[in-house]
N, C-alpha and C positions, 0 to 999 in steps of 0.2 A: 596700209590700213591695219589697224590693230584688231586682231580677232576677238579680243576680250572686252571691247567697248560695246556696250548695249545701247542702242538707240530706241527711245520710246516716242510714240506719237504724242505730241503735246499741243493740242489745239486749246482754245480758250476755255473749254468746259472739262478738260481732262482732270484738273485738280479742284474743281469747284462747280458752282451752279451758274447757270446762264444769267445774263442781265435781265432777260424777260421774266424768268422764274422769280428772281429776287424782287423785281418790280411788282409782280402779282402778290407775293407774300406781303410786302410792305403796304400795298393797297388794301389787302385784307385786314391787316393789323390796324391801319388807320380807320377803315370803315367800321370795324367792330368797336373800336374805342370811341370814335366820334359819334356815330349814329346809334350806338348802344345806350345813349343818354346817361353816361356816367356809370354804367354798370361795371365796367372794367377799365383799368388804366392801360396805357400803351405798353408798359413793361410787363404787366400781367399777361396780356395777349401775346406779346413777343416771346415769352418763356413758356407759353402753352404748347402742349403736344400738337403735332400737325393734324392728326385726325380730329381732335377736339376743336381746334381752331376752324377747321373746315366745316364741322358740324354747326358751330355757332354762326359762321359766315352764311351757310345755306339757310339757316333759320332766319337770320336777319334779312337776307335777300327775299325770302318768302313773305315776311312781315311788310317789308317796304313795297313789294309788288301788290299785296292786298290793300295797303293804304292808297297806293296810286289808283287802283281800280275803284275804290270807294270814292276817292276825290273826283275821278272821271265820271262816275255815276251821278254824284251830287251835282257836278257841273252840267251834265246833260239834263238832269231834272229841272234845274233852274232855267236852263235855256228853253225848255218846252213850255214853261209857264208863261212866257212873255208873249 
């Protein structure tokens, strides 16, 4: 055995990001560009700093949740009138 050979651990995440992390990032990019109603393009969101993209994603998720609650409330109101 050569004493000058250095062995480094090299699992799949040693030199890069995991598949799951990349999937989450691409989902965020798609959601912001698709559900943002044309406010930003895919490439603009892709090049956006991580903290800013996370902020926009959280805001979009809050807006979508509020819309869902409004739709559920309206659905329940129409169901009670019958």
